[in-house]
C-alpha positions in Angstrom: -33.5 17.4 43.6 -31.7 15.4 41.0 -32.9 15.5 37.4 -32.6 12.9 34.6 -29.8 15.1 33.2 -27.9 14.8 36.4 -28.0 11.0 36.1 -26.9 11.2 32.5 -23.9 13.3 33.5 -23.0 10.8 36.2 -23.2 8.0 33.7 -21.0 9.9 31.3 -18.4 10.3 34.0 -18.5 6.6 34.7 -17.7 5.7 31.1 -15.0 8.3 30.6 -16.7 11.6 30.3 -19.0 11.0 27.3 -22.2 9.1 26.8 -21.0 8.2 23.3 -17.4 7.1 23.7 -17.1 5.4 20.3 -16.4 7.5 17.2 -17.0 6.0 13.8 -15.5 7.6 10.7 -16.7 6.3 7.3 -14.8 7.9 4.4 -14.6 7.6 0.6 -12.0 9.5 -1.4 -10.4 10.1 -4.7 -6.6 10.6 -5.3 -6.3 12.6 -8.4 -2.7 11.7 -9.5 -2.5 8.8 -9.9 -6.3 8.3 -10.1 -7.1 6.0 -7.2 -10.4 5.5 -5.3 -10.6 4.4 -1.7 -12.8 3.5 1.2 -11.8 4.0 4.8 -13.4 2.9 8.1 -11.9 4.0 11.4 -13.4 3.3 14.8 -11.9 5.0 17.8 -12.4 4.7 21.6 -12.6 8.3 22.9 -11.9 7.3 26.4 -8.5 5.7 25.7 -7.7 7.5 22.5 -7.1 4.2 20.8 -8.1 2.5 17.5 -10.7 -0.2 17.8 -11.0 -0.9 14.0 -9.2 0.4 10.9 -10.0 -0.9 7.4 -9.2 0.4 4.0 -9.5 -0.5 0.3 -7.7 1.1 -2.6 -8.8 0.5 -6.2 -8.8 1.8 -9.7 -12.6 1.1 -9.9 -14.5 4.4 -9.9 -17.7 2.7 -8.5 -15.9 2.8 -5.1 -16.8 6.4 -4.7 -20.5 5.7 -5.1 -20.5 3.6 -1.8 -23.1 5.2 0.6 -21.7 6.6 3.8 -25.0 6.6 5.5 -25.0 2.9 6.1 -24.2 1.5 9.6 -20.5 0.9 10.0 -20.6 -2.9 9.7 -22.6 -2.7 6.5 -20.0 -0.2 5.2 -17.2 -2.5 6.3 -18.8 -5.4 4.4 -18.9 -3.3 1.3 -15.3 -2.3 1.8 -14.2 -6.0 2.1 -16.2 -6.9 -1.0 -14.5 -4.1 -2.9 -11.1 -5.9 -2.3 -12.3 -8.8 -4.4 -13.5 -6.7 -7.3 -11.7 -5.8 -10.5 -9.2 -3.0 -10.0 -8.5 -3.6 -6.3 -4.9 -2.8 -5.3 -3.7 -5.3 -2.8 -0.2 -4.2 -1.9 -1.0 -0.5 -1.7 -4.0 -1.2 0.4 -1.9 -3.1 2.9 0.8 -0.4 3.0 -1.8 2.4 3.4 -3.6 0.5 6.2 -0.3 0.0 8.0 0.6 3.7 7.5 -2.7 4.9 8.9 -2.6 2.6 11.9 0.9 3.7 12.8 0.0 7.4 12.5 -3.2 7.2 14.5 -2.0 4.7 17.1 0.9 6.9 18.1 -0.5 9.0 20.9 2.5 11.3 21.1 1.7 13.0 17.7 -1.9 13.7 18.7 -3.3 12.9 15.2 -6.2 10.8 16.5 -7.1 13.2 19.2 -7.1 16.1 16.7 -9.4 14.2 14.3 -12.0 13.2 17.0 -12.2 16.8 18.2 -13.1 18.3 14.8 -16.3 18.3 12.8 -17.6 19.4 9.4 -15.2 20.8 6.9 -12.3 20.8 9.4 -12.8 17.1 9.9 -12.5 16.4 6.2 -9.4 18.7 6.0 -7.8 16.7 8.8 -8.2 13.4 7.0 -7.2 14.9 3.7 -3.9 16.1 5.2 -3.3 12.7 6.7 -3.9 10.9 3.3 -1.7 13.5 1.5 1.3 12.4 3.6 0.9 8.8 2.2 0.1 9.6 -1.4 2.5 12.6 -1.5 -0.1 14.9 -3.2 -2.7 17.3 -1.9 -5.0 16.6 -4.8 -7.4 14.4 -2.8 -11.1 14.7 -2.6 -12.6 13.1 0.5 -16.0 12.8 2.1 -16.3 11.8 5.7 -19.3 10.9 7.8 -18.9 10.7 11.6 -21.2 8.7 13.9 -21.0 8.6 17.7 -22.1 5.5 19.5 -22.4 4.4 23.1 -20.8 1.1 24.2 -24.1 -0.8 24.0 -24.7 0.3 20.4 -21.2 -0.5 19.3 -21.1 -3.9 20.9 -24.5 -4.7 19.5 -23.5 -3.7 16.0 -20.2 -5.5 16.4 -22.0 -8.7 17.2 -24.0 -8.3 14.0 -20.8 -7.8 12.1 -19.2 -10.9 13.5 -22.2 -13.0 12.4 -21.6 -11.8 8.9 -17.8 -12.0 8.8 -17.8 -15.3 7.0 -19.9 -13.8 4.3 -17.4 -11.0 3.9 -14.0 -12.7 3.9 -14.8 -16.2 2.6 -16.2 -15.7 -0.9 -17.1 -18.9 -2.8 -14.0 -20.3 -4.6 -12.4 -23.6 -5.4 -9.0 -24.8 -6.7 -8.3 -25.6 -10.3 -9.4 -29.1 -11.0 -12.7 -28.8 -9.1 -16.1 -28.4 -10.5 -17.0 -24.9 -11.7 -20.3 -23.2 -11.3 -22.0 -19.9 -10.4 -19.6 -17.2 -9.2 -16.8 -19.6 -8.1 -13.3 -18.3 -8.3 -10.6 -20.6 -9.7 -7.2 -20.4 -7.9 -3.9 -21.8 -9.1 -2.4 -24.1 -6.4 0.3 -26.7 -6.1 0.4 -29.6 -3.7 3.4 -30.0 -1.4 5.2 -33.2 -2.1 6.3 -35.6 0.6 8.5 -38.5 -0.6 7.5 -40.5 2.5 3.8 -39.7 2.1 1.0 -41.6 0.4 1.1 -41.6 -3.4 -1.5 -39.2 -5.0 -3.2 -42.1 -6.8 -4.0 -43.7 -3.4 -5.6 -40.7 -1.8 -9.3 -41.0 -0.9 -12.0 -38.4 -1.1 -11.8 -36.2 2.0 -8.2 -36.8 2.9 -6.0 -33.8 3.7 -3.0 -32.6 1.7 -0.7 -29.6 2.0 -1.0 -27.0 -0.8 0.3 -23.6 -1.8 -1.6 -20.8 -3.5 0.6 -19.8 -6.5 -1.9 -17.6 -8.2 0.0 -14.3 -9.0 -3.2 -12.3 -9.6 -4.0 -9.6 -7.0 -7.1 -11.6 -5.9 -4.9 -14.8 -5.6 -2.3 -13.0 -3.5 -5.0 -11.4 -1.3 -6.8 -14.7 -0.6 -3.4 -16.3 0.1 -2.8 -13.8 2.9 -6.4 -13.9 4.1 -6.3 -17.7 4.4 -2.9 -17.7 6.0 -1.1 -18.9 2.9 1.6 -16.2 3.0 3.9 -14.8 5.7 5.6 -11.7 4.4 6.8 -12.8 1.0 7.1 -16.5 1.9 4.5 -19.0 0.9 2.9 -21.1 3.7 1.3 -24.5 3.2 -2.4 -24.7 3.6 -4.3 -27.8 4.7 -6.6 -28.7 1.8 -9.3 -31.3 1.6 
């Protein structure tokens, strides 16, 4: 006679040997020297040993370490993104660290991801600490990690919720210099791309499109330039602006 447990085990085999094949790691950490605070979200597919999502933010802002780890992953991710826009955020180191982590965890030969998903408790935090120490070149790192295991339906449902809120996360209210200011708007320094054969600026009508470059050298300006497609490597890319 088959039992409900038998059916559960058959289902587990059908999805790759586990009823919860998605592992979510939410982390907050402090690097002691230099003093840097960070948030890290990693989502892995246990069946394929691959990275589904990897997000990180580094900052000088100590409030980062107060971010709750108990929230659902998409809420944690929204907080992580919002932290990139706050004072103290480190744009270039964040990008370098994210690329470093992805390279280390995506390389199956080194077994780093497999080792992390197979550990729990203190050993799990030690594994992440050692990985971070390779990048920051110091063992003086305090890290807290919360792991959450999801089945495919749970992950896909939460991912749909995250997608609905993506615009709230990555498109904060801002306008270019010369526009009307109000509320929490962010002023960005931009220049318009000149076209000798184009229409003179004085003849442009409201709503017409021009090409512009974000030339704001602040971290937030550079971050938004990359986010909106205004930079490719170190080169500026023209954005269509209304």
